[in-house]
N, C-alpha and C positions, 0 to 999 in steps of 0.2 A: 503492501501499500504503500500514499504518497508516505503518508503521516510516519512512517519510516524510512522507506528512503529518502525521501525532497519530491520534489514534482517536477515533470518532464514541463518541455520549452512546449509552446504551442504550434508549432507545427504536429509538432508531436499528436496533439489531441483533434487537431485537422486531418492528420490524415485515418484517423481513429474512430471520426464520426465519418466521413466519407465512404473511406472500407463499407462500413455497417452497413451508409447506406445504399449503396449499390450490392449487397451485396439480397438486404429486405427487395431490391427492384429487380436480379434478378429472380430471385422464388417469387416471386408477380408474376416476374413474368413465364419461369418456366411452372405457375399454377400450383405449389411446394410451402406456402406459406404457413398451412396447417400445419406440416410435418417436419418446421421449425419453429413452431411459436416454442414450445419451451426453453429452446436453449436464449432467442431471444428475450424471452424475458430472465434466464438465467442473469444475460449478460449484461443487464440492466436494472438484477440487484447486485448487480456486484461490482456497480461503478459507482451507491449512496455516493459514497463519500469518495469519489477519486477530482479532481480539478472544479474548478470556480466553472462552473455553469452544464458542464460534463456532460453529467449525466440527465440534467436537462432539456439540452439540448437528442443526447440518441431518443430518451421518452418520446420527444418532438416526433420524431423520423418514427418509433418505434408504432406510435397511434399514428399515421401515415398510414401507417399498414394492415396494419387489427386495431 
């Protein structure tokens, strides 16, 4: 966790956000969102205390698809 090891730079968070969005877009296109829903939820849960606004942004992306 960032509380244990320090925070990461903004470019890292931006990359993770765009990767998460791209993955969900791909799953939507392939009609496989339901198969991966629990994994996406687990990602959200694991990011609750990570980075400034990171979890909020991932939640916004998540709710665009679920």
